[in-house]
PAZA-793774 format. One record per residue: x, y, z of N, C-alpha, C in turn; residue in three letters; residue number from 1. Coordinates in steps of 0.05 Angstrom, whole numbers. Layout:
N
<site <X,Y,Z>,<X,Y,Z>,<X,Y,Z>,"Ala",NUM>;
...
REM end
This chain:
135
<site <234,-1225,451>,<226,-1205,469>,<201,-1216,484>,"Unk",1>;
<site <201,-1213,510>,<178,-1223,526>,<155,-1204,524>,"Unk",2>;
<site <132,-1213,532>,<108,-1197,532>,<112,-1172,549>,"Unk",3>;
<site <124,-1176,572>,<128,-1154,590>,<146,-1133,577>,"Unk",4>;
<site <167,-1142,563>,<185,-1123,550>,<171,-1109,527>,"Unk",5>;
<site <154,-1124,513>,<139,-1111,491>,<120,-1090,502>,"Unk",6>;
<site <107,-1096,525>,<89,-1076,537>,<105,-1052,546>,"Unk",7>;
<site <128,-1056,558>,<145,-1034,566>,<153,-1017,542>,"Unk",8>;
<site <160,-1029,521>,<168,-1015,496>,<144,-998,485>,"Unk",9>;
<site <120,-1011,486>,<97,-996,477>,<91,-972,495>,"Unk",10>;
<site <92,-976,521>,<88,-954,540>,<108,-932,535>,"Unk",11>;
<site <133,-940,530>,<154,-920,525>,<148,-905,499>,"Unk",12>;
<site <139,-919,478>,<131,-906,453>,<108,-886,458>,"Unk",13>;
<site <89,-895,475>,<66,-878,480>,<74,-852,496>,"Unk",14>;
<site <92,-856,515>,<101,-832,531>,<116,-813,512>,"Unk",15>;
<site <132,-824,494>,<146,-808,474>,<126,-793,457>,"Unk",16>;
<site <106,-807,447>,<86,-795,430>,<71,-773,446>,"Unk",17>;
<site <64,-778,471>,<50,-758,487>,<67,-734,492>,"Unk",18>;
<site <92,-738,496>,<111,-715,499>,<112,-698,473>,"Unk",19>;
<site <113,-712,451>,<113,-698,425>,<86,-683,421>,"Unk",20>;
<site <64,-697,428>,<38,-684,425>,<37,-659,441>,"Unk",21>;
<site <46,-660,466>,<46,-636,483>,<62,-614,471>,"Unk",22>;
<site <86,-621,460>,<103,-601,447>,<89,-589,423>,"Unk",23>;
<site <77,-606,407>,<64,-597,383>,<40,-579,389>,"Unk",24>;
<site <25,-586,410>,<3,-569,419>,<13,-542,428>,"Unk",25>;
<site <36,-542,443>,<48,-516,451>,<55,-500,426>,"Unk",26>;
<site <67,-513,406>,<74,-499,381>,<49,-486,369>,"Unk",27>;
<site <27,-501,368>,<3,-490,356>,<-7,-466,371>,"Unk",28>;
<site <-5,-467,398>,<-13,-444,414>,<4,-420,408>,"Unk",29>;
<site <30,-423,405>,<47,-401,398>,<40,-391,370>,"Unk",30>;
<site <37,-409,351>,<30,-401,324>,<4,-386,322>,"Unk",31>;
<site <-16,-395,338>,<-42,-381,338>,<-39,-353,349>,"Unk",32>;
<site <-22,-350,369>,<-17,-323,380>,<-3,-306,359>,"Unk",33>;
<site <16,-318,345>,<29,-303,323>,<10,-296,301>,"Unk",34>;
<site <-9,-314,295>,<-29,-308,274>,<-46,-284,283>,"Unk",35>;
<site <-54,-283,308>,<-70,-261,318>,<-55,-234,315>,"Unk",36>;
<site <-29,-235,321>,<-12,-211,317>,<-11,-204,288>,"Unk",37>;
<site <-7,-224,271>,<-6,-219,242>,<-32,-208,231>,"Unk",38>;
<site <-54,-218,241>,<-80,-207,233>,<-83,-178,241>,"Unk",39>;
<site <-73,-171,265>,<-74,-143,274>,<-57,-126,255>,"Unk",40>;
<site <-34,-136,247>,<-17,-122,229>,<-30,-119,202>,"Unk",41>;
<site <-44,-139,193>,<-59,-138,167>,<-81,-117,169>,"Unk",42>;
<site <-94,-115,192>,<-115,-94,195>,<-102,-67,193>,"Unk",43>;
<site <-79,-64,205>,<-64,-38,203>,<-56,-33,173>,"Unk",44>;
<site <-48,-54,160>,<-40,-51,131>,<-64,-43,115>,"Unk",45>;
<site <-87,-56,121>,<-112,-48,106>,<-119,-19,111>,"Unk",46>;
<site <-117,-10,136>,<-122,18,143>,<-103,36,128>,"Unk",47>;
<site <-78,28,127>,<-58,43,113>,<-64,46,83>,"Unk",48>;
<site <-72,23,71>,<-79,23,42>,<-103,41,37>,"Unk",49>;
<site <-123,39,55>,<-147,56,52>,<-140,86,55>,"Unk",50>;
<site <-122,91,74>,<-113,119,78>,<-97,128,53>,"Unk",51>;
<site <-81,111,42>,<-66,118,17>,<-86,123,-6>,"Unk",52>;
<site <-108,108,-7>,<-127,113,-28>,<-140,140,-25>,"Unk",53>;
<site <-143,150,-1>,<-153,177,3>,<-133,198,-8>,"Unk",54>;
<site <-108,193,-4>,<-87,210,-15>,<-88,209,-45>,"Unk",55>;
<site <-92,185,-57>,<-94,183,-86>,<-118,198,-97>,"Unk",56>;
<site <-140,197,-82>,<-164,211,-91>,<-159,241,-90>,"Unk",57>;
<site <-146,251,-69>,<-139,280,-68>,<-121,287,-91>,"Unk",58>;
<site <-101,270,-97>,<-83,276,-120>,<-99,276,-146>,"Unk",59>;
<site <-117,257,-149>,<-134,255,-173>,<-150,282,-176>,"Unk",60>;
<site <-162,291,-155>,<-178,316,-156>,<-160,340,-162>,"Unk",61>;
<site <-136,340,-151>,<-117,362,-156>,<-109,362,-186>,"Unk",62>;
<site <-104,339,-198>,<-98,337,-226>,<-121,348,-243>,"Unk",63>;
<site <-146,340,-235>,<-169,350,-250>,<-172,380,-247>,"Unk",64>;
<site <-167,391,-223>,<-168,420,-220>,<-147,434,-237>,"Unk",65>;
<site <-124,421,-238>,<-102,432,-253>,<-109,432,-283>,"Unk",66>;
<site <-121,410,-292>,<-129,409,-320>,<-150,430,-327>,"Unk",67>;
<site <-169,434,-308>,<-189,455,-313>,<-176,483,-315>,"Unk",68>;
<site <-155,487,-298>,<-140,512,-299>,<-127,515,-327>,"Unk",69>;
<site <-115,494,-337>,<-102,494,-363>,<-122,502,-385>,"Unk",70>;
<site <-145,489,-384>,<-166,494,-404>,<-175,523,-402>,"Unk",71>;
<site <-179,533,-378>,<-188,561,-374>,<-166,580,-384>,"Unk",72>;
<site <-141,574,-378>,<-119,591,-386>,<-117,591,-417>,"Unk",73>;
<site <-121,568,-430>,<-120,567,-459>,<-142,585,-470>,"Unk",74>;
<site <-166,584,-458>,<-188,600,-466>,<-181,630,-463>,"Unk",75>;
<site <-169,637,-441>,<-161,665,-436>,<-139,674,-456>,"Unk",76>;
<site <-121,657,-463>,<-100,664,-483>,<-114,669,-510>,"Unk",77>;
<site <-132,651,-518>,<-146,655,-543>,<-162,681,-543>,"Unk",78>;
<site <-174,687,-520>,<-189,713,-518>,<-170,736,-521>,"Unk",79>;
<site <-147,734,-508>,<-127,756,-510>,<-117,759,-539>,"Unk",80>;
<site <-113,737,-552>,<-104,738,-580>,<-124,752,-597>,"Unk",81>;
<site <-150,748,-591>,<-171,760,-606>,<-174,790,-600>,"Unk",82>;
<site <-169,799,-575>,<-173,827,-568>,<-146,842,-569>,"Unk",83>;
<site <-124,829,-562>,<-98,842,-563>,<-92,862,-541>,"Unk",84>;
<site <-107,861,-519>,<-103,881,-497>,<-77,874,-482>,"Unk",85>;
<site <-60,893,-477>,<-35,889,-463>,<-38,883,-434>,"Unk",86>;
<site <-58,895,-421>,<-62,890,-392>,<-68,861,-387>,"Unk",87>;
<site <-83,849,-405>,<-90,821,-402>,<-65,803,-405>,"Unk",88>;
<site <-47,811,-422>,<-22,796,-426>,<-6,793,-400>,"Unk",89>;
<site <-3,815,-386>,<12,813,-360>,<-2,794,-341>,"Unk",90>;
<site <-28,795,-340>,<-43,777,-323>,<-39,748,-331>,"Unk",91>;
<site <-39,744,-357>,<-35,717,-368>,<-7,706,-360>,"Unk",92>;
<site <13,723,-362>,<41,716,-355>,<42,709,-325>,"Unk",93>;
<site <31,725,-308>,<31,720,-279>,<17,694,-273>,"Unk",94>;
<site <-7,690,-285>,<-22,665,-280>,<-6,641,-290>,"Unk",95>;
<site <8,644,-313>,<23,622,-323>,<47,615,-305>,"Unk",96>;
<site <59,635,-294>,<81,629,-275>,<71,615,-250>,"Unk",97>;
<site <48,623,-241>,<36,608,-218>,<29,580,-226>,"Unk",98>;
<site <19,577,-251>,<13,550,-261>,<39,533,-262>,"Unk",99>;
<site <61,544,-271>,<86,529,-272>,<94,519,-245>,"Unk",100>;
<site <92,536,-225>,<100,528,-197>,<82,505,-188>,"Unk",101>;
<site <56,509,-191>,<37,488,-183>,<41,462,-198>,"Unk",102>;
<site <46,464,-224>,<50,440,-240>,<75,425,-231>,"Unk",103>;
<site <96,439,-225>,<121,426,-215>,<115,412,-188>,"Unk",104>;
<site <101,424,-171>,<93,411,-145>,<77,386,-150>,"Unk",105>;
<site <58,388,-168>,<41,365,-175>,<57,343,-187>,"Unk",106>;
<site <76,350,-204>,<94,330,-217>,<110,316,-195>,"Unk",107>;
<site <121,331,-177>,<137,318,-155>,<120,301,-137>,"Unk",108>;
<site <96,310,-131>,<77,294,-115>,<71,268,-130>,"Unk",109>;
<site <66,270,-156>,<60,246,-171>,<83,226,-172>,"Unk",110>;
<site <107,236,-175>,<131,219,-175>,<133,205,-148>,"Unk",111>;
<site <129,220,-127>,<131,208,-100>,<109,187,-96>,"Unk",112>;
<site <85,193,-104>,<63,173,-101>,<68,149,-119>,"Unk",113>;
<site <78,153,-143>,<84,130,-160>,<105,112,-148>,"Unk",114>;
<site <126,123,-137>,<147,107,-125>,<137,92,-100>,"Unk",115>;
<site <122,107,-84>,<111,95,-60>,<92,72,-67>,"Unk",116>;
<site <75,76,-87>,<56,56,-96>,<71,31,-106>,"Unk",117>;
<site <91,36,-123>,<107,14,-134>,<119,-3,-112>,"Unk",118>;
<site <132,10,-93>,<145,-5,-71>,<124,-20,-54>,"Unk",119>;
<site <102,-6,-47>,<82,-19,-30>,<70,-43,-44>,"Unk",120>;
<site <62,-40,-69>,<50,-63,-84>,<70,-85,-88>,"Unk",121>;
<site <95,-79,-93>,<115,-100,-96>,<117,-116,-70>,"Unk",122>;
<site <117,-103,-47>,<120,-116,-21>,<95,-133,-16>,"Unk",123>;
<site <71,-122,-21>,<46,-137,-17>,<46,-162,-35>,"Unk",124>;
<site <53,-158,-60>,<53,-181,-79>,<74,-202,-71>,"Unk",125>;
<site <97,-193,-60>,<117,-212,-51>,<107,-228,-27>,"Unk",126>;
<site <94,-214,-9>,<82,-228,14>,<61,-248,6>,"Unk",127>;
<site <44,-240,-12>,<23,-259,-21>,<35,-283,-34>,"Unk",128>;
<site <56,-279,-51>,<69,-301,-64>,<81,-320,-44>,"Unk",129>;
<site <95,-309,-24>,<108,-326,-4>,<87,-341,13>,"Unk",130>;
<site <65,-327,20>,<45,-341,36>,<32,-363,20>,"Unk",131>;
<site <27,-358,-6>,<15,-379,-23>,<33,-403,-26>,"Unk",132>;
<site <59,-399,-25>,<78,-422,-26>,<76,-439,0>,"Unk",133>;
<site <71,-426,22>,<71,-439,48>,<45,-455,53>,"Unk",134>;
<site <25,-449,39>,<-1,-462,44>,<-5,-487,26>,"Unk",135>;
REM end
């Protein structure tokens, strides 16, 4: 191969490399744009998780209120057992029926939150696992 041919081959290799470089730089531009979109989605996910934590806090407080009601009702039952007044018994029955309705609603809310939490955390953990594989 002559010097001229070798130079032509090198020029051709360089043009090919420059073409690939331009394509790769375009790829990086697209990927960076996709990263910015992904970061925006992660900010939304963070806001969603924080919002869900507020719901969990409300549920926590509701359970504590419910527990205080149980303790108060137990105290009232004991007081009724000590005094034996019939009028108090009817009130206790009515309050207990209201308690049952509220407890069932709280149970259903807890089941819903537990399922939602399980699914959300599984998806987040899956995503973290997949991202850690890619890096």
